[in-house]
Backbone as numpy.savetxt, mean C-alpha at the origin, in Angstrom:
# Nx Ny Nz CAx CAy CAz Cx Cy Cz
10.63 11.32 -4.68 10.02 10.57 -3.60 11.10 10.25 -2.58
10.76 10.46 -1.34 11.75 10.18 -0.30 11.87 8.67 -0.05
12.98 8.22 0.51 13.22 6.79 0.69 12.20 6.10 1.58
11.70 6.78 2.60 10.70 6.17 3.49 9.43 5.85 2.71
8.97 6.79 1.91 7.76 6.56 1.12 7.98 5.45 0.10
9.13 5.44 -0.52 9.44 4.42 -1.51 9.40 3.02 -0.90
10.05 2.85 0.23 10.07 1.54 0.90 8.67 1.17 1.38
7.96 2.13 1.96 6.61 1.87 2.47 5.69 1.37 1.36
5.64 2.08 0.24 4.76 1.67 -0.85 5.23 0.38 -1.50
6.53 0.13 -1.53 7.03 -1.13 -2.07 6.56 -2.30 -1.22
6.60 -2.14 0.10 6.14 -3.20 1.00 4.64 -3.42 0.83
3.87 -2.34 0.80 2.42 -2.46 0.64 2.07 -3.15 -0.67
2.68 -2.73 -1.76 2.39 -3.33 -3.06 2.85 -4.79 -3.13
3.98 -5.07 -2.52 4.47 -6.45 -2.50 3.53 -7.37 -1.75
3.04 -6.91 -0.60 2.09 -7.73 0.17 0.77 -7.90 -0.58
0.31 -6.84 -1.21 -0.94 -6.94 -1.98 -0.79 -7.92 -3.13
0.37 -7.92 -3.77 0.56 -8.82 -4.90 0.55 -10.29 -4.49
0.88 -10.57 -3.23 0.82 -11.95 -2.76 -0.61 -12.49 -2.74
-1.56 -11.60 -2.48 -2.95 -12.02 -2.35 -3.78 -11.75 -3.60
-3.30 -10.95 -4.52 -4.08 -10.53 -5.68 -4.64 -11.68 -6.52
-3.86 -12.70 -6.87 -4.42 -13.74 -7.73 -5.62 -14.47 -7.12
-5.68 -14.53 -5.80 -6.77 -15.26 -5.17 -8.01 -14.39 -4.93
-7.98 -13.16 -5.38 -9.10 -12.25 -5.11 -10.14 -12.22 -6.21
-9.94 -12.97 -7.25 -10.95 -13.02 -8.29 -10.54 -12.24 -9.52
-11.54 -11.62 -10.16 -11.33 -10.92 -11.43 -10.67 -9.56 -11.27
-10.66 -8.86 -12.39 -9.98 -7.58 -12.44 -10.65 -6.52 -11.57
-11.97 -6.46 -11.55 -12.68 -5.42 -10.80 -12.44 -5.54 -9.29
-12.56 -6.73 -8.68 -12.27 -6.81 -7.25 -10.82 -6.47 -6.92
-9.88 -6.88 -7.77 -8.48 -6.55 -7.52 -8.23 -5.06 -7.63
-8.86 -4.42 -8.62 -8.72 -2.98 -8.79 -9.31 -2.24 -7.60
-10.48 -2.66 -7.15 -11.13 -2.01 -6.01 -10.28 -2.18 -4.75
-9.79 -3.37 -4.51 -8.97 -3.59 -3.33 -7.66 -2.81 -3.41
-7.07 -2.76 -4.58 -5.85 -1.97 -4.76 -6.08 -0.50 -4.47
-7.22 0.03 -4.90 -7.54 1.44 -4.63 -7.72 1.68 -3.14
-8.43 0.79 -2.48 -8.65 0.93 -1.03 -7.32 0.84 -0.27
-6.50 -0.13 -0.62 -5.21 -0.29 0.04 -4.34 0.95 -0.20
-4.36 1.48 -1.41 -3.59 2.68 -1.71 -4.04 3.88 -0.90
-5.34 4.05 -0.75 -5.87 5.16 0.04 -5.48 5.02 1.50
-5.64 3.81 2.03 -5.28 3.58 3.44 -3.78 3.79 3.64
-2.97 3.28 2.72 -1.52 3.43 2.84 -1.13 4.91 2.80
-1.72 5.66 1.89 -1.41 7.09 1.79 -1.85 7.84 3.04
-2.94 7.41 3.64 -3.42 8.06 4.85 -2.54 7.73 6.06
-1.99 6.53 6.08 -1.16 6.10 7.22 0.28 6.57 7.15
0.78 6.85 5.97 2.19 7.18 5.82 2.63 8.37 6.67
1.91 9.49 6.70 2.38 10.60 7.55 2.49 10.23 9.03
1.56 9.43 9.51 1.61 9.00 10.91 2.82 8.11 11.15
3.05 7.17 10.26 4.21 6.27 10.41 5.53 7.04 10.33
5.59 8.02 9.42 6.82 8.81 9.32 7.07 9.60 10.61
6.01 10.12 11.21 6.15 10.86 12.45 6.61 9.94 13.58
6.12 8.71 13.59 6.49 7.76 14.64 7.97 7.37 14.56
8.49 7.27 13.34 9.90 6.87 13.20 10.83 8.08 13.12
10.25 9.26 13.16 11.06 10.48 13.17 11.52 10.93 11.81
10.77 10.55 10.77 11.19 10.89 9.40 10.73 12.19 8.92
């Protein structure tokens, strides 16, 4: 994994973990985590292109 992807996903997961306990049970947290992961994976190529990575 390249450093840009590693840092990007670390930031996304860190921010998600700040809000996870307040989201309810396991199913809502799992669903939100999946959605955030999909969005993050979709945005990463665009962000890498913007920063010249």
